[in-house]
Backbone as a ProteinNet text record, in pm:
[ID]
protein_1_A
[PRIMARY]
MTMHPLLQRAFTNRCALKVITGLNNFDADRVAVTVKAADLGGATFVDIAADPALVQLTKKLTNLPICVSAVEPEKFVASVAAGADLIEIGNFDSFYAQGRRFDAEEVLALTHQTRALLPNITLSVTVPHILPLDQQVHLAEELVKAGAQIIQTEGGTSSNPTHPGTLGLIEKAAPTLAAAYEISRVVSVPVLCASGISSVTAPLAIAAGATGVGVGSAINQLNSEVAMIAAVRGLVEALNQESGVRSQESGVRS
[TERTIARY]
-17753.6	-17710.5	-17741.2	-17684	-17708	-17623.1	-17684.7	-17613.6	-17541	-17427.8	-17352.6	-17445.5	-17445.8	-17540.5	-17530.8	-17410.7	-17393.8	-17466.9	-17455.9	-17525.6	-17676.3	-17718.8	-17861.7	-17925.3	-17855.4	-17907.2	-17914.9	-17809	-17806.3	-17913	-17933.4	-18037.5	-18176.5	-18195.5	-18324.6	-18353.9	-18250.5	-18265.5	-18257.2	-18230.8	-18222.7	-18120.5	-18000.7	-17893.5	-17756.8	-17755	-17628.8	-17543.6	-17414.3	-17319.1	-17204.8	-17194.4	-17083.6	-16984	-16858.1	-16751.8	-16677.5	-16673	-16619.9	-16479.4	-16382.2	-16246.1	-16225	-16305.7	-16296.7	-16269	-16353.2	-16343.1	-16209.8	-16155.1	-16027.2	-15911.5	-15930.4	-15824.7	-15749.9	-15630.6	-15549.5	-15428.8	-15430.4	-15323	-15342.2	-15259.9	-15278.1	-15275.1	-15187.4	-15177.5	-15304.9	-15356.9	-15479.7	-15599.3	-15606.4	-15715.1	-15708.3	-15586.9	-15569.5	-15616.8	-15584.2	-15625.1	-15777.5	-15842.6	-15988.7	-16054	-16000	-16055.5	-16042.6	-15927.7	-15909.7	-16009.6	-16030.1	-16125.7	-16267.2	-16301.7	-16434.2	-16453.2	-16350.1	-16354.8	-16368.3	-16281.4	-16281.1	-16403.4	-16458	-16572.4	-16706.3	-16707.7	-16832	-16913.1	-16848.8	-16919.9	-16968.8	-17063.4	-17117.2	-17029.7	-16984.2	-16896.3	-16815.4	-16714.6	-16627.9	-16638.9	-16612.5	-16621.3	-16489	-16416.6	-16284.9	-16282.5	-16176.9	-16161.2	-16143.8	-16192.8	-16184.4	-16041.4	-15964.2	-15823.7	-15788.4	-15742.4	-15715.9	-15618.1	-15514.7	-15416.2	-15481.5	-15571	-15641.3	-15737.4	-15799.2	-15887.9	-15807.7	-15692.8	-15609	-15561.5	-15523.5	-15481.8	-15597	-15714.1	-15830.9	-15869.7	-15858.4	-15892.3	-15799.5	-15676.9	-15583.3	-15617.5	-15689.2	-15715.9	-15851.5	-15945.1	-16080.7	-16152.8	-16251.2	-16341.1	-16473	-16484.2	-16606.6	-16622.8	-16746.6	-16768.1	-16701.2	-16645.1	-16573.5	-16650	-16684.8	-16745.6	-16637.5	-16636	-16543.1	-16623.4	-16577.7	-16648.4	-16568.7	-16641.4	-16580.3	-16690.7	-16650.2	-16746.6	-16710.7	-16615.5	-16578.5	-16598.8	-16701.1	-16738.5	-16622.9	-16530.7	-16421.8	-16329.7	-16326.9	-16241.9	-16289.9	-16417.8	-16472.7	-16421.8	-16392.8	-16366.4	-16248	-16135.1	-16015.5	-16036.4	-16110.8	-16135.5	-16223.8	-16321.8	-16407.6	-16325	-16237.5	-16149.4	-16057	-16021.5	-15933.4	-16007.9	-16143	-16218.7	-16321.6	-16351	-16455.3	-16590.1	-16670.7	-16800.3	-16915	-16900.1	-17003.1	-16938.9	-17012.4	-16958.3	-17057.1	-17003.2	-17083.3	-17048.6	-17150.3	-17132.8	-17155.9	-17053.7	-17051.3	-16935.5	-16917.1	-16985	-16939.4	-17031	-17000.9	-16944.7	-16954.1	-16916.6	-16779.8	-16682.1	-16545.4	-16529.2	-16624.9	-16613.8	-16675	-16771.1	-16841.2	-16746.3	-16648.7	-16553.1	-16469.3	-16456.1	-16379.2	-16466.3	-16595	-16685.5	-16743.9	-16720.5	-16773.1	-16911.9	-17010.5	-17148.4	-17201.1	-17284.6	-17342.4	-17492.9	-17544.7	-17688.8	-17752.5	-17884	-17957	-17922.5	-17912.6	-17885.7	-17750.3	-17649.7	-17515.5	-17512.1	-17576.1	-17575.9	-17647.4	-17755.9	-17828.5	-17744.4	-17675.9	-17588	-17474.6	-17414.6	-17308.2	-17359.6	-17484.2	-17543.5	-17561.6	-17611.7	-17628.6	-17493.5	-17393.3	-17259.4	-17199.7	-17218.9	-17163.1	-17230.6	-17361.8	-17435	-17395.2	-17365.5	-17322.4	-17187.1	-17099.2	-16967	-16973.8	-17055.8	-17062.3	-17209.3	-17268.9	-17412.5	-17449.3	-17352.4	-17386.3	-17341.3	-17263.9	-17215	-17322.1	-17328.4	-17420.5	-17381.8	-17480.4	-17455	-17532.5	-17458.4	-17516.2	-17493.2	-17590.3	-17575	-17618.4	-17535.1	-17567.5	-17653.5	-17756.2	-17840.2	-17784.7	-17743.6	-17682.4	-17778.3	-17729	-17815.2	-17838	-17760.8	-17776.7	-17906.4	-17969.4	-18098	-18210.2	-18314	-18431.4	-18485.5	-18550.3	-18591.1	-18681.9	-18775.1	-18864	-18785.9	-18681.2	-18597	-18510.2	-18466.6	-18392.1	-18478	-18603.2	-18695.7	-18715.4	-18738.5	-18759.3	-18633.9	-18516.8	-18391.9	-18373.9	-18404.2	-18390.5	-18474.3	-18596.3	-18683.2	-18621.3	-18565.9	-18503.3	-18377.5	-18302.3	-18179.3	-18211	-18316.9	-18356.3	-18396	-18469.5	-18505.8	-18380.5	-18275.1	-18150.3	-18058.9	-18098.4	-18020.6	-17955	-17980	-17925.2	-17997.6	-17919.4	-17978.3	-17975	-17900.1	-17894.6	-17895	-17974.1	-17972.2	-17911.4	-17814.4	-17749.6	-17786.3	-17816.5	-17844.8	-17723.2	-17720.7	-17608.5	-17660	-17571.4	-17613	-17534.1	-17439.4	-17364.3	-17286.3	-17241.1	-17158.9	-17242.7	-17373	-17455.3	-17517.9	-17511.6	-17574.3	-17472.9	-17520.8	-17435.2	-17494.7	-17461.3	-17518.8	-17489.1	-17589.7	-17572.3	-17559.7	-17573.3	-17564.3	-17456	-17395.6	-17299	-17373	-17295.5	-17349.9	-17455	-17547.2	-17647.7	-17733.3	-17775.7	-17858.9	-17784.6	-17657	-17575.4	-17561.9	-17548.8	-17538.5	-17667.7	-17780.1	-17909.1	-17924.4	-17882.1	-17886.7	-17801	-17682.8	-17590.6	-17649.5	-17722.6	-17777.6	-17910.2	-17970.2	-18105.3	-18123.2	-18033.1	-18056.2	-18059.1	-17965.7	-17962.7	-18078.6	-18121.6	-18237.4	-18364.1	-18379.7	-18497.3	-18502.7	-18386.2	-18380.3	-18414.3	-18360.8	-18389.1	-18538.2	-18599.5	-18743.2	-18824.8	-18797.2	-18875.6	-18847.3	-18718.4	-18681	-18725.3	-18712.1	-18746.7	-18894.1	-18975.2	-19118.8	-19157.2	-19062.6	-19097.4	-19013.1	-18906	-18824.9	-18832.4	-18815.5	-18823.5	-18685.3	-18578.6	-18442.6	-18395.4	-18288.9	-18235.8	-18191.3	-18215.6	-18168.7	-18065.2	-17946.2	-17836.8	-17822.9	-17832.7	-17827.8	-17682.3	-17617.3	-17476.1	-17452.3	-17333.8	-17289.3	-17346.8	-17262.3	-17305.4	-17373.5	-17364.6	-17429.7	-17335	-17392.3	-17317.6	-17396.7	-17343.5	-17416.9	-17546.4	-17552.6	-17676.6	-17783.6	-17743.8	-17842.7	-17861.7	-17775.5	-17792.7	-17930.7	-17978.3	-18112.6	-18222.8	-18200.3	-18297.8	-18306.8	-18192.5	-18191	-18276.9	-18263.7	-18343.1	-18491.1	-18520.4	-18659.7	-18718.1	-18633.3	-18679.2	-18706.6	-18660.8	-18686.6	-18564.1	-18443.6	-18321.1	-18304.4	-18229.6	-18200.1	-18057.5	-17987	-17850.8	-17792.2	-17670	-17603.2	-17460.3	-17410.4	-17271.1	-17203.7	-17089.6	-17020.6	-16873.7	-16826.8	-16688.8	-16611.2	-16627.8	-16544.3	-16559.1	-16675.9	-16695	-16604.1	-16549.1	-16457.1	-16315.9	-16304.2	-16168.9	-16090.7	-16156	-16080.8	-16033.2	-16065.6	-16016	-15867.3	-15796.4	-15649.3	-15588.7	-15672.2	-15614.5	-15705.6	-15645.1	-15723.5	-15821.2	-15778.8	-15866.6	-15993	-15974.2	-16089	-16178.4	-16117.6	-16194.7	-16280.5	-16219	-16291.8	-16408.5	-16383.4	-16489.2	-16603.3	-16569.5	-16672.2	-16756.6	-16689.8	-16763.1	-16855.9	-16803.4	-16886	-17006.1	-16983.8	-17093.3	-17204.1	-17164.8	-17262.9	-17337	-17261.2	-17322.9	-17426.2	-17388.9	-17480.5	-17605.2	-17586.7	-17700.2	-17796.6	-17740.9	-17824.2	-17895.1	-17822.4	-17881.7	-17990.5	-17969.8	-18069.3	-18198.3	-18182.7	-18299.6	-18368.7	-18288.2	-18343.7	-18420.9	-18366.6	-18433	-18564.1	-18565.2	-18687.8	-18796.3	-18758.4	-18857.1	-18910.7	-18822.5	-18866.2	-18968.5	-18941.2	-19034.6	-19168.6	-19162.6	-19286	-19369.6	-19300.6	-19375.2	-19432.5	-19362	-19413.2	-19538.5	-19538	-19654.4	-19774.4	-19746.8	-19857.2	-19917	-19830.5	-19881.3	-19949.8
8657.8	8666.9	8535.1	8426.4	8295	8275.9	8228.3	8204.4	8070.3	8061.5	7936.8	7825.5	7706.9	7601.4	7556.3	7556.7	7517.4	7615.9	7744.7	7846.6	7833.2	7816.7	7806.9	7692.5	7578.2	7459.7	7484.8	7545.2	7571.3	7672.8	7775.1	7873.3	7810.5	7724.8	7656.5	7569.2	7502.5	7415.3	7491.8	7620.9	7710	7659.4	7630.6	7583.5	7637.5	7753.3	7809.2	7860.8	7832.1	7883.6	7954.1	8085	8163.6	8188.2	8154.8	8182.4	8307.5	8407.4	8540	8556.4	8590	8611.7	8757	8849.5	8990.1	9082.4	9183	9276.9	9352.1	9377.8	9450	9358.2	9227.2	9130.8	9091.9	9148.8	9119.2	9032	8974.2	8886.3	8748.4	8717.3	8594.5	8469.2	8464.8	8346.4	8326.4	8433.8	8424.1	8387	8447.1	8414.9	8267.9	8219.4	8080.6	7982.2	8008	7917	7910.9	8026.9	8031.3	7963.6	7987.9	7925.7	7773.6	7724.7	7578.2	7520.4	7589.7	7542.4	7540.2	7642.5	7648	7529.7	7500.7	7390.4	7255.3	7232.7	7104.2	7087.4	7200.1	7193	7177.8	7200.9	7181.5	7306.6	7425.2	7549.6	7550.7	7640.5	7652.8	7741.5	7853.5	7943.6	8029.4	8097.9	8182.7	8327	8419.4	8562.7	8625.3	8679.6	8737.8	8884	8956	9093.9	9095.2	9203	9214.3	9247.9	9143.1	9156.8	9041.9	9071.7	8965.9	8859.5	8901.5	8804.6	8708	8760	8673.2	8578.2	8626.7	8539.8	8424.3	8456.7	8352.2	8251.5	8301.3	8213.4	8121.3	8179.8	8104.3	7996.5	8028.8	7930.8	7809	7829.4	7716.9	7628.6	7685.6	7615.7	7546.2	7592.1	7536.9	7547.2	7459.3	7468.1	7535.5	7579	7647.2	7779.3	7823.6	7955.5	8064	8163.4	8271.3	8401.9	8462	8594.3	8694.4	8810.2	8916.1	9035.2	9097	9208.9	9337.9	9446.9	9580.3	9684.5	9809.2	9919.1	10020	9980.9	10063.9	9980	10011.3	9926.9	9891.6	9986.8	9959.1	9846.4	9820.2	9712.3	9574.2	9564.8	9435	9386.4	9479.1	9443.4	9347.5	9381.2	9296.4	9162.2	9163.1	9037.9	8942.4	8998.8	8915.8	8859.9	8943.5	8897	8785.5	8789.3	8686.8	8557.2	8561.5	8437.8	8436	8552.6	8556.3	8517.9	8443.7	8395.2	8490.7	8569.4	8667.2	8778.3	8888.7	9005.3	9052.8	9118.3	9163.5	9308	9397.3	9534.9	9532.5	9552.3	9530.4	9435.3	9383.1	9396.4	9526.5	9595.4	9727.8	9726.5	9613.2	9605.6	9666.3	9635.4	9679.4	9830.8	9898.7	10043.5	10123.3	10062.4	10138.3	10185.4	10100.4	10136.4	10257.5	10279.5	10393.8	10518.6	10504.6	10617.8	10634.5	10536.7	10543.1	10481.5	10559.4	10511.3	10512.5	10416.8	10405.7	10426	10527.7	10549	10480.9	10479.9	10408.5	10463.6	10594.6	10657.7	10613.6	10607.8	10567.4	10421.3	10333.6	10190	10166.7	10237.7	10224.1	10276.8	10388.4	10444	10347.1	10286.1	10187.5	10069.1	10030.1	9917.5	9950.9	10069.9	10112.7	10121.7	10176.8	10189.4	10052	9960	9824.6	9752.2	9764	9698.7	9754.9	9885.4	9947.2	9890.2	9865.5	9809.4	9660.3	9588.4	9441.9	9397.5	9404.1	9375.1	9228.1	9137.8	8995	8910.6	8967.1	8889.5	8883.4	8772.2	8762.3	8866.1	8944.5	9057.2	9042.1	9048.3	9051.2	9190.8	9241.2	9373.3	9365.7	9421.2	9427.6	9550.5	9531	9642	9689.4	9816.2	9864.3	9853.6	9797.6	9780.5	9910.1	10014.3	10142.8	10212.7	10165	10220.6	10163.2	10241.4	10183.6	10067.6	9973.3	9849.2	9873.8	9967.7	9992.1	10047.5	10124.9	10177.2	10067.1	9971.7	9856.3	9778.1	9758.6	9683.9	9757.9	9888.8	9968	9965.2	9979.2	9976.1	9841.3	9733.6	9600	9588.3	9638.9	9635.2	9713.6	9831.4	9914.9	9849.4	9782	9715	9602	9528.7	9420.3	9479	9590.7	9657.6	9702.1	9738.2	9787.4	9674.4	9548.6	9436.5	9346.8	9370.3	9280	9145.9	9037	8902.7	8831.8	8887.2	8836.9	8959.4	8954.9	9061.9	9004.8	9077.8	9032.8	9127.7	9070.1	9152	9150.7	9244.4	9255	9309.3	9330.4	9389.6	9346.7	9253.8	9202.1	9307.6	9410.9	9512.7	9609.7	9612.7	9708.3	9647.8	9515.5	9452.3	9439.5	9461.1	9450	9347.1	9219	9114.4	9138.3	9117.6	9138.3	9005.8	8894.9	8763.1	8679.3	8587.2	8493.7	8377	8291.1	8165	8180.6	8086.1	8079.3	8204.8	8256	8375.9	8494.4	8505	8611.7	8599.2	8475.2	8452.1	8493.4	8465.4	8504	8656	8720.2	8866.5	8929.3	8872.1	8926.9	8919.6	8813.1	8792.5	8865	8918	8973.8	9077	9175.8	9275.8	9215.9	9125.4	9067.2	8970.1	8900.9	8812	8892.1	9004.9	9089.6	9141.9	9184.4	9234.5	9124.6	9003.8	8891.2	8859	8862.9	8833.5	8932.4	9060.4	9163	9165.6	9158.9	9171.8	9049.3	8930.9	8808.2	8803.1	8882.3	8882.6	8975.3	9057.4	9151.6	9135.7	9056.1	9034.2	8888	8865	8728.2	8665.3	8742	8689.8	8629	8546.2	8489.7	8598.2	8573.6	8663.3	8588.7	8646.7	8587.1	8664.2	8594	8655.4	8648	8763.2	8762.8	8858.9	8847.9	8938.5	8897.7	8836.3	8795.7	8659.9	8583.6	8452.1	8343.1	8245.6	8131.5	8004.3	7889.1	7763.4	7760	7838.6	7848.4	7924	8032.6	8120.6	8096.6	8016.6	7986.8	7927	7827.2	7774.4	7879.4	7972.7	8079	8170.9	8192.8	8275.5	8212.4	8081.3	8011.1	8015.6	7993.8	7999.9	8139.4	8242	8380.5	8415.7	8330.1	8355.7	8363.1	8357.4	8359.5	8227.6	8233.3	8112.1	8063.6	8136.2	8098.4	8197.5	8169.6	8257.8	8286.2	8401.2	8436.7	8448	8382.2	8380.7	8417.9	8512.9	8556	8530.6	8620.2	8616	8487.6	8423.9	8298.6	8187.5	8209.6	8111.8	8169.5	8286.4	8333.9	8389.7	8406.5	8452	8335.9	8214.2	8097.9	8080.3	8017.6	8018.6	7892.4	7801.5	7685.5	7639.5	7579.1	7531.8	7422.7	7338.7	7231.7	7290.8	7394.1	7459.8	7526.9	7585.6	7650.3	7548.1	7436.1	7330.5	7281.2	7260.5	7213.7	7315.7	7444.7	7549.5	7549.8	7533.8	7528.9	7408.1	7292.6	7170.7	7185.3	7250.4	7273.7	7357.3	7458.5	7543.3	7466.1	7387.4	7305.6	7210.1	7144.8	7050.4	7121.6	7240.7	7316.8	7355.2	7396	7434.5	7313.3	7202.8	7081.8	7024.9	7036.6	6987.5	7068.7	7199.8	7287.2	7253.8	7227.8	7191.1	7060.2	6964	6834.5	6847.3	6933.6	6956.9	7014.4	7110.9	7171.9	7069.4	6980.3	6877.1	6784.6	6745.9	6658	6727.6	6857.2	6930.6	6942	6968.4	6980.6	6846.9	6737.4	6603	6572.2	6615.9	6592.9	6671.9	6799.2	6883.9	6830.8	6775.4	6727.8	6593.9
-5602.4	-5463.6	-5391.5	-5445.5	-5386.5	-5261.8	-5155.3	-5030.4	-5035.8	-4968.1	-4959.4	-4909.5	-4976.9	-4939	-4793.4	-4736.5	-4596.1	-4503.4	-4536.8	-4458.6	-4474.7	-4599.2	-4627.2	-4549.1	-4548.1	-4477.9	-4326.7	-4271.1	-4126.6	-4086.5	-4170.4	-4140.4	-4149.4	-4250.5	-4265.9	-4144.1	-4094.9	-3976.8	-3845.7	-3854.6	-3737.5	-3635.5	-3685.4	-3597	-3640.2	-3707.8	-3756.8	-3641.5	-3648.3	-3549.2	-3620.9	-3597.1	-3650.2	-3538	-3561.6	-3464.7	-3510.2	-3421.4	-3453.7	-3394.7	-3479.7	-3428.8	-3386.1	-3438.7	-3399.2	-3515.5	-3530.6	-3642.1	-3642.3	-3524.7	-3514.5	-3475.9	-3493.6	-3460.8	-3588.4	-3605.8	-3724	-3688.6	-3568.7	-3522.9	-3586.7	-3686.4	-3765.3	-3678.7	-3579	-3493.5	-3411.8	-3354.1	-3274.3	-3361.2	-3479	-3572	-3610.7	-3639.5	-3682.2	-3575.7	-3451	-3342.2	-3332.3	-3340.6	-3329.7	-3449.9	-3568.5	-3690.1	-3683.4	-3639.2	-3626.6	-3527.4	-3415.5	-3315	-3371.6	-3449.8	-3512.9	-3606.4	-3683.6	-3779.6	-3707.5	-3610.6	-3539.6	-3449.8	-3401.5	-3311.7	-3381.5	-3514.1	-3588.8	-3614.6	-3612.7	-3642.1	-3786.4	-3816.7	-3952.4	-4039.1	-3980.4	-4055.8	-3960.1	-4014.5	-3932.3	-3980	-3888.1	-3915.3	-3874	-3971	-3945.3	-3990.9	-3953	-3998.4	-4150.8	-4213.3	-4358.9	-4400.7	-4422.1	-4457.9	-4552.6	-4675.1	-4773.4	-4723	-4649.5	-4598.3	-4499.9	-4414.9	-4319.9	-4391.7	-4498.7	-4578.4	-4637.9	-4696	-4756.5	-4652.1	-4533.4	-4424.2	-4383.1	-4367.2	-4321.3	-4422.3	-4549.9	-4654.6	-4651.2	-4602.4	-4589.4	-4469.8	-4372.2	-4246.1	-4241.6	-4325.9	-4316.7	-4450.5	-4469.2	-4584.9	-4546.7	-4420.8	-4377.9	-4453.3	-4475.2	-4534.9	-4450.2	-4518.1	-4450.2	-4466.6	-4352	-4348.7	-4307.3	-4371.6	-4328.8	-4279.2	-4169.8	-4108	-4118.6	-4142.5	-4146.5	-4133.3	-4113.4	-4113.9	-4223.1	-4310.4	-4425	-4550.4	-4631.7	-4745	-4838.9	-4861.4	-4955.9	-4908.9	-4777.6	-4724.7	-4767.7	-4803.8	-4841.8	-4977.5	-5066.1	-5205.9	-5218.8	-5157.2	-5167.8	-5098	-4988.3	-4914.8	-4995	-5065.9	-5151.3	-5267.5	-5322.8	-5430.3	-5381.5	-5251.5	-5193.5	-5160.9	-5169	-5150.1	-5039	-4977.5	-4873.6	-4934.2	-4858.5	-4908.1	-4878.7	-4772.6	-4738	-4656.8	-4641.2	-4572.8	-4465.4	-4363.9	-4249.7	-4217.1	-4222.4	-4175.4	-4024.8	-3946.8	-3801.8	-3780.7	-3668.4	-3541.1	-3475.2	-3412.4	-3360	-3218.2	-3149.8	-3007.8	-2977	-3063.1	-3033.2	-3043.7	-3106.2	-3124.2	-3009.3	-2938	-2834.1	-2723.9	-2689.3	-2583.7	-2624.2	-2755.9	-2806.1	-2819.5	-2784.7	-2796.3	-2935	-3023.7	-3161	-3162.6	-3208.5	-3211.2	-3354.4	-3385.5	-3519	-3509	-3581	-3578.1	-3699.5	-3703	-3808.8	-3946.6	-3957.1	-4086.1	-4142	-4053.4	-4099.2	-4142	-4063.5	-4097.5	-4230.3	-4252.3	-4378.8	-4495.7	-4473.7	-4578.7	-4610.9	-4507.2	-4528.6	-4610.1	-4584.2	-4656.6	-4804.1	-4831.9	-4972.1	-5043.1	-4974.1	-5034.4	-5064.1	-4969.8	-4985.8	-5101	-5109.1	-5218.1	-5354.5	-5360.5	-5486.2	-5530.6	-5432.7	-5463.4	-5495.2	-5419.1	-5429.2	-5434.3	-5553.2	-5562.5	-5546.9	-5560.6	-5566.7	-5447.8	-5356.7	-5242.2	-5132.7	-5060.8	-4947.3	-4842	-4798.4	-4708.4	-4578.2	-4467.2	-4333.4	-4274.6	-4201.3	-4139.3	-3993.3	-3905.9	-3763.2	-3734.9	-3653.5	-3607.2	-3472.7	-3460.3	-3335.8	-3216.3	-3107.9	-2990.4	-2914.4	-2948.3	-2879.3	-2921.4	-3028.9	-3071.7	-2984.9	-2957.3	-2891	-2973.5	-2908.3	-2973.8	-3094.7	-3084	-3198.6	-3318.1	-3290.8	-3400	-3460	-3376.3	-3428.4	-3527.8	-3492	-3578.6	-3710.9	-3703.1	-3825.3	-3912.7	-3850.3	-3926.7	-3995.1	-3924.8	-3983.7	-4110.3	-4106.8	-4225	-4341.5	-4309.2	-4412.8	-4469.3	-4383.4	-4428	-4525.9	-4499.3	-4591	-4726.4	-4724.7	-4851.1	-4926.4	-4850.9	-4911.4	-4958.4	-4931.2	-4983	-4880.4	-4750.9	-4648.5	-4655.2	-4655	-4661.1	-4526.4	-4432.2	-4294.8	-4203.9	-4097.6	-3997.1	-3869.9	-3814.1	-3690.8	-3576.1	-3460.7	-3342.2	-3249.9	-3156.7	-3063	-2929.9	-2835	-2708.5	-2586.8	-2604.4	-2490.3	-2414.4	-2484.8	-2417.5	-2335.2	-2359.4	-2285.6	-2160.6	-2148.4	-2032.3	-1919.3	-1798.3	-1680.6	-1585	-1606.8	-1521.9	-1373.9	-1291.8	-1147.7	-1073.5	-1144.7	-1082.5	-1148.1	-1073.6	-1133.2	-1200	-1266.1	-1317.2	-1425.7	-1428.1	-1534.3	-1541.9	-1428.2	-1428.2	-1489.5	-1458.1	-1515.6	-1667	-1716.9	-1861.2	-1932	-1867.8	-1925.8	-1924.6	-1815.4	-1807.9	-1918.1	-1939.7	-2040.2	-2180.8	-2207.5	-2341.3	-2364.1	-2258.1	-2267.9	-2380.7	-2398.3	-2504.2	-2644.8	-2674.4	-2809.8	-2830.9	-2724.4	-2734	-2761.3	-2692.5	-2713.2	-2856.5	-2907.2	-3045.2	-3144.2	-3121.3	-3211.4	-3212	-3095.2	-3084	-3166.8	-3149.6	-3218.3	-3369.1	-3405.8	-3547.6	-3628	-3570.6	-3645.1	-3682.9	-3615	-3643.9	-3758.9	-3805.3	-3912.8	-4039	-4033.9	-4154.3	-4196.1	-4325.5	-4377	-4396.4	-4369.4	-4385.6	-4253.2	-4257	-4131.7	-4034.4	-3905.9	-3799.3	-3716.6	-3707.9	-3631.3	-3500.7	-3390.7	-3257.5	-3208.7	-3189.3	-3151.3	-3035.7	-2975.8	-2869.8	-2735.1	-2652.8	-2519.7	-2515.2	-2624.8	-2631.8	-2579.3	-2510.1	-2456.6	-2486.8	-2446.6	-2468.7	-2388.3	-2279.1	-2199.6	-2277.7	-2344.4	-2407.6	-2556.7	-2620.5	-2763.8	-2793.3	-2714	-2740.5	-2719.3	-2626	-2602.4	-2724.2	-2790.7	-2912.1	-3020.9	-3036.9	-3138.4	-3102	-2974.8	-2928.7	-2947.6	-2940.9	-2957.6	-3103.1	-3195.6	-3336.8	-3424.9	-3365.1	-3445.1	-3520.2	-3630.8	-3707.1	-3681.8	-3595.3	-3560.7	-3462.2	-3417	-3321.4	-3367.5	-3325.8	-3346.5	-3211.5	-3197.1	-3067.4	-3087.7	-3008.2	-3017.1	-2890	-2791.7	-2671.6	-2591.5	-2594.8	-2519.6	-2572.6	-2692.7	-2752.7	-2763.8	-2827.8	-2861.1	-2743.5	-2626.7	-2508.9	-2421.7	-2462.6	-2388	-2415.7	-2322.4	-2333.3	-2392.1	-2446.7	-2512.8	-2625.3	-2726.9	-2841.5	-2798.8	-2704.3	-2655.1	-2591.8	-2510	-2445.9	-2549.4	-2652.4	-2758.9	-2833.9	-2870.3	-2942.6	-2857.8	-2728.3	-2638.1	-2631.5	-2629.4	-2623.9	-2750.9	-2865.9	-2993.9	-2996.4	-2955	-2953.3	-2860.1	-2745.8	-2651.7	-2713.5	-2791.6	-2859.3	-2968.4	-3045.1	-3150.9	-3090.8	-2982	-2915.6	-2863.2	-2805.8	-2753	-2864.9	-2978.6	-3092.9	-3153.1	-3165.8	-3223.7	-3133.8	-3003.4	-2908.6	-2922.8	-2935	-2953.9	-3085.6	-3190.1	-3320.9	-3312.1	-3236.8	-3218.8	-3144.4	-3043.6	-2966	-3056.5	-3141.2	-3231.4	-3329.8	-3380.4	-3476	-3410.6	-3286.4	-3214.6	-3193	-3157.9	-3132.4	-3259.9	-3374.3	-3497.6	-3539.3	-3506.8	-3536.7	-3455	-3329.7	-3242.3	-3294.9	-3338.2	-3386.4	-3514.3	-3602	-3731	-3716.2
[MASK]
++++++++++++++++++++++++++++++++++++++++++++++++++++++++++++++++++++++++++++++++++++++++++++++++++++++++++++++++++++++++++++++++++++++++++++++++++++++++++++++++++++++++++++++++++++++++++++++++++++++++++++++++++++++++++++++++++++++++++++++++++++++++++++++

């Protein structure tokens, strides 16, 4: 279960950036624009819906590692055969609006089923933010035992910012930041902080203990490729700046 070297390096340096096109987004044109922006902006990897045709399209557009997301384990098999580098159980955000909820037992069962089908692919699993924080932490530990190599946090859909601007961005990211802080202290695998993250809060995610961030709507809802590329670059710069600060601090301590 060797991880893609580009991912491994970014996680080690705690500056990984995953650009998410959307688990339920099967619009090839929209996916293509976001993938190109991720590539040109300097992202670490992309996350697309688990669909073999989308995997093949994405492979033509970028050499970045490709993650595919689904909540049905059998959907992963064809996408991995088409060339996906890793798989993600989640992201759950798009389901909450439909009233679909995922409890700890179901997520753990999905993880076991996925590992039985695909024992050797790098596996990321999202911990549902609807669980109380202590249950999120316990589930994360169980998921790692079940074979998860990356744990992803979420929470952007549950936060209701009451302020505009920077304060509002921090409020929006608060649930996923809290989960990253707690989970990163009990698991030894990379923790990816996703859902509600922006260039303002990406460095906060790393400071909280995450090894990278996943960003979707802050990029894919923009209305031009130029704006998307600029957003990706802004996130990359924010993460690299945080990484540079940590390097300087460790140099001072040593």
